[in-house]
PyMOL CGO cylinders between C-alpha atoms (Angstrom):
from pymol import cmd
from pymol.cgo import CYLINDER

trace = [
    CYLINDER, 91.30, 88.52, 95.79, 90.05, 90.25, 98.93, 0.3, 1, 1, 1, 1, 1, 1,
    CYLINDER, 90.05, 90.25, 98.93, 93.59, 90.94, 100.13, 0.3, 1, 1, 1, 1, 1, 1,
    CYLINDER, 93.59, 90.94, 100.13, 94.55, 92.58, 96.84, 0.3, 1, 1, 1, 1, 1, 1,
    CYLINDER, 94.55, 92.58, 96.84, 91.39, 94.71, 96.89, 0.3, 1, 1, 1, 1, 1, 1,
    CYLINDER, 91.39, 94.71, 96.89, 92.20, 95.74, 100.46, 0.3, 1, 1, 1, 1, 1, 1,
    CYLINDER, 92.20, 95.74, 100.46, 95.70, 96.66, 99.34, 0.3, 1, 1, 1, 1, 1, 1,
    CYLINDER, 95.70, 96.66, 99.34, 94.30, 98.81, 96.57, 0.3, 1, 1, 1, 1, 1, 1,
    CYLINDER, 94.30, 98.81, 96.57, 92.00, 100.58, 99.02, 0.3, 1, 1, 1, 1, 1, 1,
    CYLINDER, 92.00, 100.58, 99.02, 94.85, 101.24, 101.45, 0.3, 1, 1, 1, 1, 1, 1,
    CYLINDER, 94.85, 101.24, 101.45, 97.00, 102.62, 98.65, 0.3, 1, 1, 1, 1, 1, 1,
    CYLINDER, 97.00, 102.62, 98.65, 94.10, 104.75, 97.43, 0.3, 1, 1, 1, 1, 1, 1,
    CYLINDER, 94.10, 104.75, 97.43, 93.74, 106.28, 100.88, 0.3, 1, 1, 1, 1, 1, 1,
    CYLINDER, 93.74, 106.28, 100.88, 97.40, 106.57, 101.88, 0.3, 1, 1, 1, 1, 1, 1,
    CYLINDER, 97.40, 106.57, 101.88, 98.67, 108.97, 99.25, 0.3, 1, 1, 1, 1, 1, 1,
    CYLINDER, 98.67, 108.97, 99.25, 97.02, 110.91, 96.47, 0.3, 1, 1, 1, 1, 1, 1,
    CYLINDER, 97.02, 110.91, 96.47, 98.49, 110.77, 92.98, 0.3, 1, 1, 1, 1, 1, 1,
    CYLINDER, 98.49, 110.77, 92.98, 100.91, 113.66, 92.17, 0.3, 1, 1, 1, 1, 1, 1,
    CYLINDER, 100.91, 113.66, 92.17, 99.34, 116.90, 93.43, 0.3, 1, 1, 1, 1, 1, 1,
    CYLINDER, 99.34, 116.90, 93.43, 95.92, 115.41, 94.02, 0.3, 1, 1, 1, 1, 1, 1,
    CYLINDER, 95.92, 115.41, 94.02, 95.21, 115.82, 97.72, 0.3, 1, 1, 1, 1, 1, 1,
    CYLINDER, 95.21, 115.82, 97.72, 91.56, 114.73, 97.70, 0.3, 1, 1, 1, 1, 1, 1,
    CYLINDER, 91.56, 114.73, 97.70, 90.53, 111.12, 97.11, 0.3, 1, 1, 1, 1, 1, 1,
    CYLINDER, 90.53, 111.12, 97.11, 86.88, 111.83, 96.23, 0.3, 1, 1, 1, 1, 1, 1,
    CYLINDER, 86.88, 111.83, 96.23, 85.31, 115.20, 95.42, 0.3, 1, 1, 1, 1, 1, 1,
    CYLINDER, 85.31, 115.20, 95.42, 81.51, 115.28, 95.59, 0.3, 1, 1, 1, 1, 1, 1,
    CYLINDER, 81.51, 115.28, 95.59, 79.82, 117.76, 93.23, 0.3, 1, 1, 1, 1, 1, 1,
    CYLINDER, 79.82, 117.76, 93.23, 76.45, 118.34, 91.59, 0.3, 1, 1, 1, 1, 1, 1,
    CYLINDER, 76.45, 118.34, 91.59, 73.63, 120.80, 91.25, 0.3, 1, 1, 1, 1, 1, 1,
    CYLINDER, 73.63, 120.80, 91.25, 71.63, 121.92, 94.28, 0.3, 1, 1, 1, 1, 1, 1,
    CYLINDER, 71.63, 121.92, 94.28, 68.77, 119.70, 95.48, 0.3, 1, 1, 1, 1, 1, 1,
    CYLINDER, 68.77, 119.70, 95.48, 70.09, 116.47, 93.99, 0.3, 1, 1, 1, 1, 1, 1,
    CYLINDER, 70.09, 116.47, 93.99, 70.29, 114.74, 97.37, 0.3, 1, 1, 1, 1, 1, 1,
    CYLINDER, 70.29, 114.74, 97.37, 74.10, 114.79, 97.37, 0.3, 1, 1, 1, 1, 1, 1,
    CYLINDER, 74.10, 114.79, 97.37, 74.39, 115.90, 100.99, 0.3, 1, 1, 1, 1, 1, 1,
    CYLINDER, 74.39, 115.90, 100.99, 71.89, 113.28, 102.13, 0.3, 1, 1, 1, 1, 1, 1,
    CYLINDER, 71.89, 113.28, 102.13, 73.83, 110.58, 100.28, 0.3, 1, 1, 1, 1, 1, 1,
    CYLINDER, 73.83, 110.58, 100.28, 77.09, 111.66, 101.91, 0.3, 1, 1, 1, 1, 1, 1,
    CYLINDER, 77.09, 111.66, 101.91, 75.53, 111.92, 105.37, 0.3, 1, 1, 1, 1, 1, 1,
    CYLINDER, 75.53, 111.92, 105.37, 74.15, 108.38, 105.02, 0.3, 1, 1, 1, 1, 1, 1,
    CYLINDER, 74.15, 108.38, 105.02, 77.60, 107.09, 104.00, 0.3, 1, 1, 1, 1, 1, 1,
    CYLINDER, 77.60, 107.09, 104.00, 79.17, 108.68, 107.07, 0.3, 1, 1, 1, 1, 1, 1,
    CYLINDER, 79.17, 108.68, 107.07, 76.40, 107.41, 109.35, 0.3, 1, 1, 1, 1, 1, 1,
    CYLINDER, 76.40, 107.41, 109.35, 76.83, 103.86, 108.09, 0.3, 1, 1, 1, 1, 1, 1,
    CYLINDER, 76.83, 103.86, 108.09, 80.63, 103.74, 107.84, 0.3, 1, 1, 1, 1, 1, 1,
    CYLINDER, 80.63, 103.74, 107.84, 82.14, 106.23, 110.29, 0.3, 1, 1, 1, 1, 1, 1,
    CYLINDER, 82.14, 106.23, 110.29, 79.45, 107.78, 112.52, 0.3, 1, 1, 1, 1, 1, 1,
    CYLINDER, 79.45, 107.78, 112.52, 82.03, 109.47, 114.75, 0.3, 1, 1, 1, 1, 1, 1,
    CYLINDER, 82.03, 109.47, 114.75, 82.59, 111.94, 111.87, 0.3, 1, 1, 1, 1, 1, 1,
    CYLINDER, 82.59, 111.94, 111.87, 78.97, 113.12, 111.78, 0.3, 1, 1, 1, 1, 1, 1,
    CYLINDER, 78.97, 113.12, 111.78, 79.87, 116.07, 114.01, 0.3, 1, 1, 1, 1, 1, 1,
    CYLINDER, 79.87, 116.07, 114.01, 82.11, 117.38, 111.24, 0.3, 1, 1, 1, 1, 1, 1,
    CYLINDER, 82.11, 117.38, 111.24, 79.57, 116.88, 108.49, 0.3, 1, 1, 1, 1, 1, 1,
    CYLINDER, 79.57, 116.88, 108.49, 78.27, 120.06, 106.88, 0.3, 1, 1, 1, 1, 1, 1,
    CYLINDER, 78.27, 120.06, 106.88, 80.69, 122.33, 108.72, 0.3, 1, 1, 1, 1, 1, 1,
    CYLINDER, 80.69, 122.33, 108.72, 81.95, 124.00, 105.55, 0.3, 1, 1, 1, 1, 1, 1,
    CYLINDER, 81.95, 124.00, 105.55, 79.82, 126.54, 103.73, 0.3, 1, 1, 1, 1, 1, 1,
    CYLINDER, 79.82, 126.54, 103.73, 80.95, 125.97, 100.14, 0.3, 1, 1, 1, 1, 1, 1,
    CYLINDER, 80.95, 125.97, 100.14, 83.73, 123.40, 100.50, 0.3, 1, 1, 1, 1, 1, 1,
    CYLINDER, 83.73, 123.40, 100.50, 83.80, 120.85, 103.30, 0.3, 1, 1, 1, 1, 1, 1,
    CYLINDER, 83.80, 120.85, 103.30, 86.82, 118.57, 103.82, 0.3, 1, 1, 1, 1, 1, 1,
    CYLINDER, 86.82, 118.57, 103.82, 86.15, 115.39, 105.76, 0.3, 1, 1, 1, 1, 1, 1,
    CYLINDER, 86.15, 115.39, 105.76, 88.14, 112.16, 106.18, 0.3, 1, 1, 1, 1, 1, 1,
    CYLINDER, 88.14, 112.16, 106.18, 85.87, 109.13, 106.46, 0.3, 1, 1, 1, 1, 1, 1,
    CYLINDER, 85.87, 109.13, 106.46, 87.07, 105.63, 107.34, 0.3, 1, 1, 1, 1, 1, 1,
    CYLINDER, 87.07, 105.63, 107.34, 85.64, 103.03, 104.96, 0.3, 1, 1, 1, 1, 1, 1,
    CYLINDER, 85.64, 103.03, 104.96, 86.56, 99.39, 105.46, 0.3, 1, 1, 1, 1, 1, 1,
    CYLINDER, 86.56, 99.39, 105.46, 89.62, 100.43, 107.45, 0.3, 1, 1, 1, 1, 1, 1,
    CYLINDER, 89.62, 100.43, 107.45, 90.87, 103.00, 104.94, 0.3, 1, 1, 1, 1, 1, 1,
    CYLINDER, 90.87, 103.00, 104.94, 90.79, 106.74, 105.66, 0.3, 1, 1, 1, 1, 1, 1,
    CYLINDER, 90.79, 106.74, 105.66, 89.31, 108.39, 102.55, 0.3, 1, 1, 1, 1, 1, 1,
    CYLINDER, 89.31, 108.39, 102.55, 89.66, 112.14, 102.05, 0.3, 1, 1, 1, 1, 1, 1,
    CYLINDER, 89.66, 112.14, 102.05, 86.39, 113.62, 100.78, 0.3, 1, 1, 1, 1, 1, 1,
    CYLINDER, 86.39, 113.62, 100.78, 85.64, 117.13, 99.61, 0.3, 1, 1, 1, 1, 1, 1,
    CYLINDER, 85.64, 117.13, 99.61, 81.91, 117.87, 99.71, 0.3, 1, 1, 1, 1, 1, 1,
    CYLINDER, 81.91, 117.87, 99.71, 81.12, 120.83, 97.44, 0.3, 1, 1, 1, 1, 1, 1,
    CYLINDER, 81.12, 120.83, 97.44, 78.19, 123.19, 97.39, 0.3, 1, 1, 1, 1, 1, 1,
    CYLINDER, 78.19, 123.19, 97.39, 75.86, 122.94, 94.42, 0.3, 1, 1, 1, 1, 1, 1,
    CYLINDER, 75.86, 122.94, 94.42, 75.21, 126.70, 94.40, 0.3, 1, 1, 1, 1, 1, 1,
    CYLINDER, 75.21, 126.70, 94.40, 75.91, 128.35, 91.05, 0.3, 1, 1, 1, 1, 1, 1,
    CYLINDER, 75.91, 128.35, 91.05, 78.08, 131.01, 92.69, 0.3, 1, 1, 1, 1, 1, 1,
    CYLINDER, 78.08, 131.01, 92.69, 80.41, 128.29, 93.96, 0.3, 1, 1, 1, 1, 1, 1,
    CYLINDER, 80.41, 128.29, 93.96, 81.01, 126.72, 90.53, 0.3, 1, 1, 1, 1, 1, 1,
    CYLINDER, 81.01, 126.72, 90.53, 84.40, 128.28, 89.82, 0.3, 1, 1, 1, 1, 1, 1,
    CYLINDER, 84.40, 128.28, 89.82, 85.74, 127.44, 93.27, 0.3, 1, 1, 1, 1, 1, 1,
    CYLINDER, 85.74, 127.44, 93.27, 84.48, 123.86, 92.94, 0.3, 1, 1, 1, 1, 1, 1,
    CYLINDER, 84.48, 123.86, 92.94, 86.13, 123.47, 89.53, 0.3, 1, 1, 1, 1, 1, 1,
    CYLINDER, 86.13, 123.47, 89.53, 89.45, 124.69, 90.95, 0.3, 1, 1, 1, 1, 1, 1,
    CYLINDER, 89.45, 124.69, 90.95, 89.60, 121.50, 92.99, 0.3, 1, 1, 1, 1, 1, 1,
    CYLINDER, 89.60, 121.50, 92.99, 89.22, 119.12, 90.04, 0.3, 1, 1, 1, 1, 1, 1,
    CYLINDER, 89.22, 119.12, 90.04, 93.00, 119.04, 89.36, 0.3, 1, 1, 1, 1, 1, 1,
    CYLINDER, 93.00, 119.04, 89.36, 93.56, 118.25, 93.05, 0.3, 1, 1, 1, 1, 1, 1,
    CYLINDER, 93.56, 118.25, 93.05, 91.14, 115.31, 93.20, 0.3, 1, 1, 1, 1, 1, 1,
    CYLINDER, 91.14, 115.31, 93.20, 91.70, 111.70, 92.19, 0.3, 1, 1, 1, 1, 1, 1,
    CYLINDER, 91.70, 111.70, 92.19, 87.99, 111.06, 91.61, 0.3, 1, 1, 1, 1, 1, 1,
    CYLINDER, 87.99, 111.06, 91.61, 85.08, 113.44, 91.08, 0.3, 1, 1, 1, 1, 1, 1,
    CYLINDER, 85.08, 113.44, 91.08, 81.65, 112.02, 91.88, 0.3, 1, 1, 1, 1, 1, 1,
    CYLINDER, 81.65, 112.02, 91.88, 79.09, 114.06, 89.92, 0.3, 1, 1, 1, 1, 1, 1,
    CYLINDER, 79.09, 114.06, 89.92, 75.66, 113.55, 91.49, 0.3, 1, 1, 1, 1, 1, 1,
    CYLINDER, 75.66, 113.55, 91.49, 72.37, 114.20, 89.70, 0.3, 1, 1, 1, 1, 1, 1,
    CYLINDER, 72.37, 114.20, 89.70, 68.72, 113.46, 90.44, 0.3, 1, 1, 1, 1, 1, 1,
    CYLINDER, 68.72, 113.46, 90.44, 67.48, 110.82, 87.98, 0.3, 1, 1, 1, 1, 1, 1,
    CYLINDER, 67.48, 110.82, 87.98, 64.09, 112.56, 87.94, 0.3, 1, 1, 1, 1, 1, 1,
    CYLINDER, 64.09, 112.56, 87.94, 65.46, 116.03, 87.21, 0.3, 1, 1, 1, 1, 1, 1,
    CYLINDER, 65.46, 116.03, 87.21, 66.72, 116.59, 83.65, 0.3, 1, 1, 1, 1, 1, 1,
    CYLINDER, 66.72, 116.59, 83.65, 68.24, 119.96, 84.52, 0.3, 1, 1, 1, 1, 1, 1,
    CYLINDER, 68.24, 119.96, 84.52, 70.46, 118.39, 87.16, 0.3, 1, 1, 1, 1, 1, 1,
    CYLINDER, 70.46, 118.39, 87.16, 71.40, 115.63, 84.68, 0.3, 1, 1, 1, 1, 1, 1,
    CYLINDER, 71.40, 115.63, 84.68, 72.38, 118.12, 81.97, 0.3, 1, 1, 1, 1, 1, 1,
    CYLINDER, 72.38, 118.12, 81.97, 74.49, 120.05, 84.47, 0.3, 1, 1, 1, 1, 1, 1,
    CYLINDER, 74.49, 120.05, 84.47, 76.14, 116.81, 85.59, 0.3, 1, 1, 1, 1, 1, 1,
    CYLINDER, 76.14, 116.81, 85.59, 77.16, 116.03, 82.01, 0.3, 1, 1, 1, 1, 1, 1,
    CYLINDER, 77.16, 116.03, 82.01, 78.95, 119.38, 81.85, 0.3, 1, 1, 1, 1, 1, 1,
    CYLINDER, 78.95, 119.38, 81.85, 80.69, 118.75, 85.16, 0.3, 1, 1, 1, 1, 1, 1,
    CYLINDER, 80.69, 118.75, 85.16, 81.93, 115.37, 83.99, 0.3, 1, 1, 1, 1, 1, 1,
    CYLINDER, 81.93, 115.37, 83.99, 83.65, 117.00, 81.03, 0.3, 1, 1, 1, 1, 1, 1,
    CYLINDER, 83.65, 117.00, 81.03, 85.26, 119.68, 83.17, 0.3, 1, 1, 1, 1, 1, 1,
    CYLINDER, 85.26, 119.68, 83.17, 86.54, 117.11, 85.68, 0.3, 1, 1, 1, 1, 1, 1,
    CYLINDER, 86.54, 117.11, 85.68, 87.97, 114.91, 82.93, 0.3, 1, 1, 1, 1, 1, 1,
    CYLINDER, 87.97, 114.91, 82.93, 89.74, 117.90, 81.35, 0.3, 1, 1, 1, 1, 1, 1,
    CYLINDER, 89.74, 117.90, 81.35, 91.39, 118.50, 84.72, 0.3, 1, 1, 1, 1, 1, 1,
    CYLINDER, 91.39, 118.50, 84.72, 92.72, 114.94, 84.75, 0.3, 1, 1, 1, 1, 1, 1,
    CYLINDER, 92.72, 114.94, 84.75, 90.38, 113.51, 87.39, 0.3, 1, 1, 1, 1, 1, 1,
    CYLINDER, 90.38, 113.51, 87.39, 88.56, 110.18, 87.12, 0.3, 1, 1, 1, 1, 1, 1,
    CYLINDER, 88.56, 110.18, 87.12, 84.79, 110.53, 87.19, 0.3, 1, 1, 1, 1, 1, 1,
    CYLINDER, 84.79, 110.53, 87.19, 81.70, 108.76, 88.49, 0.3, 1, 1, 1, 1, 1, 1,
    CYLINDER, 81.70, 108.76, 88.49, 78.42, 109.99, 87.03, 0.3, 1, 1, 1, 1, 1, 1,
    CYLINDER, 78.42, 109.99, 87.03, 76.15, 109.13, 89.95, 0.3, 1, 1, 1, 1, 1, 1,
    CYLINDER, 76.15, 109.13, 89.95, 72.38, 109.07, 89.51, 0.3, 1, 1, 1, 1, 1, 1,
    CYLINDER, 72.38, 109.07, 89.51, 70.52, 109.48, 92.80, 0.3, 1, 1, 1, 1, 1, 1,
    CYLINDER, 70.52, 109.48, 92.80, 67.66, 106.99, 92.51, 0.3, 1, 1, 1, 1, 1, 1,
    CYLINDER, 67.66, 106.99, 92.51, 65.70, 108.16, 95.56, 0.3, 1, 1, 1, 1, 1, 1,
    CYLINDER, 65.70, 108.16, 95.56, 62.92, 110.06, 93.77, 0.3, 1, 1, 1, 1, 1, 1,
    CYLINDER, 62.92, 110.06, 93.77, 62.66, 107.37, 91.08, 0.3, 1, 1, 1, 1, 1, 1,
    CYLINDER, 62.66, 107.37, 91.08, 62.14, 104.78, 93.81, 0.3, 1, 1, 1, 1, 1, 1,
    CYLINDER, 62.14, 104.78, 93.81, 59.29, 106.94, 95.13, 0.3, 1, 1, 1, 1, 1, 1,
    CYLINDER, 59.29, 106.94, 95.13, 57.54, 106.62, 91.77, 0.3, 1, 1, 1, 1, 1, 1,
    CYLINDER, 57.54, 106.62, 91.77, 58.57, 109.83, 90.06, 0.3, 1, 1, 1, 1, 1, 1,
    CYLINDER, 58.57, 109.83, 90.06, 59.30, 109.52, 86.31, 0.3, 1, 1, 1, 1, 1, 1,
    CYLINDER, 59.30, 109.52, 86.31, 62.93, 109.20, 85.29, 0.3, 1, 1, 1, 1, 1, 1,
    CYLINDER, 62.93, 109.20, 85.29, 64.04, 112.14, 83.15, 0.3, 1, 1, 1, 1, 1, 1,
    CYLINDER, 64.04, 112.14, 83.15, 67.71, 111.24, 82.77, 0.3, 1, 1, 1, 1, 1, 1,
    CYLINDER, 67.71, 111.24, 82.77, 68.97, 109.32, 79.75, 0.3, 1, 1, 1, 1, 1, 1,
    CYLINDER, 68.97, 109.32, 79.75, 70.82, 106.45, 81.43, 0.3, 1, 1, 1, 1, 1, 1,
    CYLINDER, 70.82, 106.45, 81.43, 72.35, 105.15, 78.21, 0.3, 1, 1, 1, 1, 1, 1,
    CYLINDER, 72.35, 105.15, 78.21, 73.73, 108.63, 77.57, 0.3, 1, 1, 1, 1, 1, 1,
    CYLINDER, 73.73, 108.63, 77.57, 75.07, 108.66, 81.14, 0.3, 1, 1, 1, 1, 1, 1,
    CYLINDER, 75.07, 108.66, 81.14, 76.93, 105.42, 80.47, 0.3, 1, 1, 1, 1, 1, 1,
    CYLINDER, 76.93, 105.42, 80.47, 78.39, 106.73, 77.20, 0.3, 1, 1, 1, 1, 1, 1,
    CYLINDER, 78.39, 106.73, 77.20, 79.44, 110.10, 78.60, 0.3, 1, 1, 1, 1, 1, 1,
    CYLINDER, 79.44, 110.10, 78.60, 81.05, 108.52, 81.65, 0.3, 1, 1, 1, 1, 1, 1,
    CYLINDER, 81.05, 108.52, 81.65, 82.95, 106.03, 79.46, 0.3, 1, 1, 1, 1, 1, 1,
    CYLINDER, 82.95, 106.03, 79.46, 84.20, 108.75, 77.12, 0.3, 1, 1, 1, 1, 1, 1,
    CYLINDER, 84.20, 108.75, 77.12, 85.48, 110.70, 80.11, 0.3, 1, 1, 1, 1, 1, 1,
    CYLINDER, 85.48, 110.70, 80.11, 87.44, 107.89, 81.76, 0.3, 1, 1, 1, 1, 1, 1,
    CYLINDER, 87.44, 107.89, 81.76, 84.82, 106.98, 84.32, 0.3, 1, 1, 1, 1, 1, 1,
    CYLINDER, 84.82, 106.98, 84.32, 81.70, 104.97, 85.00, 0.3, 1, 1, 1, 1, 1, 1,
    CYLINDER, 81.70, 104.97, 85.00, 78.00, 105.60, 85.54, 0.3, 1, 1, 1, 1, 1, 1,
    CYLINDER, 78.00, 105.60, 85.54, 76.18, 104.37, 88.63, 0.3, 1, 1, 1, 1, 1, 1,
    CYLINDER, 76.18, 104.37, 88.63, 72.60, 104.67, 89.87, 0.3, 1, 1, 1, 1, 1, 1,
    CYLINDER, 72.60, 104.67, 89.87, 71.70, 104.02, 93.48, 0.3, 1, 1, 1, 1, 1, 1,
    CYLINDER, 71.70, 104.02, 93.48, 70.40, 105.45, 96.75, 0.3, 1, 1, 1, 1, 1, 1,
    CYLINDER, 70.40, 105.45, 96.75, 73.77, 104.79, 98.42, 0.3, 1, 1, 1, 1, 1, 1,
    CYLINDER, 73.77, 104.79, 98.42, 77.26, 106.00, 97.65, 0.3, 1, 1, 1, 1, 1, 1,
    CYLINDER, 77.26, 106.00, 97.65, 78.95, 103.02, 99.29, 0.3, 1, 1, 1, 1, 1, 1,
    CYLINDER, 78.95, 103.02, 99.29, 79.29, 100.60, 96.37, 0.3, 1, 1, 1, 1, 1, 1,
    CYLINDER, 79.29, 100.60, 96.37, 80.40, 103.31, 93.95, 0.3, 1, 1, 1, 1, 1, 1,
    CYLINDER, 80.40, 103.31, 93.95, 83.00, 104.52, 96.45, 0.3, 1, 1, 1, 1, 1, 1,
    CYLINDER, 83.00, 104.52, 96.45, 84.28, 100.97, 96.88, 0.3, 1, 1, 1, 1, 1, 1,
    CYLINDER, 84.28, 100.97, 96.88, 84.53, 100.55, 93.11, 0.3, 1, 1, 1, 1, 1, 1,
    CYLINDER, 84.53, 100.55, 93.11, 86.53, 103.78, 92.85, 0.3, 1, 1, 1, 1, 1, 1,
    CYLINDER, 86.53, 103.78, 92.85, 88.80, 102.67, 95.70, 0.3, 1, 1, 1, 1, 1, 1,
    CYLINDER, 88.80, 102.67, 95.70, 89.50, 99.42, 93.86, 0.3, 1, 1, 1, 1, 1, 1,
    CYLINDER, 89.50, 99.42, 93.86, 90.04, 101.04, 90.46, 0.3, 1, 1, 1, 1, 1, 1,
    CYLINDER, 90.04, 101.04, 90.46, 93.36, 101.64, 88.82, 0.3, 1, 1, 1, 1, 1, 1,
    CYLINDER, 93.36, 101.64, 88.82, 94.49, 104.32, 86.40, 0.3, 1, 1, 1, 1, 1, 1,
    CYLINDER, 94.49, 104.32, 86.40, 94.13, 102.33, 83.18, 0.3, 1, 1, 1, 1, 1, 1,
    CYLINDER, 94.13, 102.33, 83.18, 91.28, 103.15, 80.82, 0.3, 1, 1, 1, 1, 1, 1,
    CYLINDER, 91.28, 103.15, 80.82, 90.36, 99.55, 80.09, 0.3, 1, 1, 1, 1, 1, 1,
    CYLINDER, 90.36, 99.55, 80.09, 89.42, 98.81, 83.70, 0.3, 1, 1, 1, 1, 1, 1,
    CYLINDER, 89.42, 98.81, 83.70, 86.54, 101.26, 83.75, 0.3, 1, 1, 1, 1, 1, 1,
    CYLINDER, 86.54, 101.26, 83.75, 85.65, 102.64, 80.32, 0.3, 1, 1, 1, 1, 1, 1,
    CYLINDER, 85.65, 102.64, 80.32, 82.42, 101.26, 78.96, 0.3, 1, 1, 1, 1, 1, 1,
    CYLINDER, 82.42, 101.26, 78.96, 81.26, 99.96, 82.31, 0.3, 1, 1, 1, 1, 1, 1,
    CYLINDER, 81.26, 99.96, 82.31, 78.13, 101.00, 84.15, 0.3, 1, 1, 1, 1, 1, 1,
    CYLINDER, 78.13, 101.00, 84.15, 76.53, 99.71, 87.31, 0.3, 1, 1, 1, 1, 1, 1,
    CYLINDER, 76.53, 99.71, 87.31, 73.36, 99.84, 89.33, 0.3, 1, 1, 1, 1, 1, 1,
    CYLINDER, 73.36, 99.84, 89.33, 72.68, 98.84, 92.89, 0.3, 1, 1, 1, 1, 1, 1,
    CYLINDER, 72.68, 98.84, 92.89, 70.26, 96.21, 91.64, 0.3, 1, 1, 1, 1, 1, 1,
    CYLINDER, 70.26, 96.21, 91.64, 73.06, 94.34, 89.95, 0.3, 1, 1, 1, 1, 1, 1,
    CYLINDER, 73.06, 94.34, 89.95, 76.52, 95.11, 88.61, 0.3, 1, 1, 1, 1, 1, 1,
    CYLINDER, 76.52, 95.11, 88.61, 76.46, 95.25, 84.83, 0.3, 1, 1, 1, 1, 1, 1,
    CYLINDER, 76.46, 95.25, 84.83, 80.02, 94.53, 83.84, 0.3, 1, 1, 1, 1, 1, 1,
    CYLINDER, 80.02, 94.53, 83.84, 81.59, 95.79, 87.04, 0.3, 1, 1, 1, 1, 1, 1,
    CYLINDER, 81.59, 95.79, 87.04, 85.28, 96.67, 86.85, 0.3, 1, 1, 1, 1, 1, 1,
    CYLINDER, 85.28, 96.67, 86.85, 87.86, 94.00, 87.54, 0.3, 1, 1, 1, 1, 1, 1,
    CYLINDER, 87.86, 94.00, 87.54, 89.08, 94.86, 91.01, 0.3, 1, 1, 1, 1, 1, 1,
    CYLINDER, 89.08, 94.86, 91.01, 91.96, 92.37, 90.78, 0.3, 1, 1, 1, 1, 1, 1,
    CYLINDER, 91.96, 92.37, 90.78, 93.84, 94.23, 88.04, 0.3, 1, 1, 1, 1, 1, 1,
    CYLINDER, 93.84, 94.23, 88.04, 96.99, 95.98, 89.15, 0.3, 1, 1, 1, 1, 1, 1,
    CYLINDER, 96.99, 95.98, 89.15, 97.60, 99.23, 87.33, 0.3, 1, 1, 1, 1, 1, 1,
    CYLINDER, 97.60, 99.23, 87.33, 99.77, 102.31, 87.11, 0.3, 1, 1, 1, 1, 1, 1,
    CYLINDER, 99.77, 102.31, 87.11, 97.99, 104.29, 89.81, 0.3, 1, 1, 1, 1, 1, 1,
    CYLINDER, 97.99, 104.29, 89.81, 98.34, 101.40, 92.28, 0.3, 1, 1, 1, 1, 1, 1,
    CYLINDER, 98.34, 101.40, 92.28, 102.05, 101.17, 91.51, 0.3, 1, 1, 1, 1, 1, 1,
    CYLINDER, 102.05, 101.17, 91.51, 102.44, 104.93, 91.92, 0.3, 1, 1, 1, 1, 1, 1,
    CYLINDER, 102.44, 104.93, 91.92, 100.58, 105.00, 95.21, 0.3, 1, 1, 1, 1, 1, 1,
    CYLINDER, 100.58, 105.00, 95.21, 102.63, 102.14, 96.62, 0.3, 1, 1, 1, 1, 1, 1,
    CYLINDER, 102.63, 102.14, 96.62, 105.97, 103.79, 95.75, 0.3, 1, 1, 1, 1, 1, 1,
]
cmd.load_cgo(trace, "trace")
């Protein structure tokens, strides 16, 4: 139900699980369009926070209100020199959104690595394919079936879009149980087996306590 989904979102935003102080950490290689995706999300959902966007050099903390819930984001630089610092935040994040350009195989391969590192740190993962260049007619270089499989094996889901909003909402409505997300993948054109947002799970219980 809508009320239950809203309750999940409020719980997601109100308190991070254990020592995880960030709700969503945004990572990915340089020039994947990650910053543009995040800026568009802020512009659409909480434009008053645009002044704080991009203030950090390597790590930028920003709380964005989405559907009435204050979500703590950590936007991370894609520079190679920042990799170790970015990885240090994986154990402190509930979800890690790994962004890649669907038309850039190098960024896809790097994203697959990042997914594994985030999962090892105990974070949930979204393998997010930025569809912008593909929509402009450039050839897709990423293996989307592989993306689905890798995300599922690492307790997450794959998503391809030109907007972060739906993937963020799905993460907000997710629980901590593997069954609710493993094996699922989605696209903005249509949800292909989208997770059941009505399931109550251990992370919801923990957040509400």
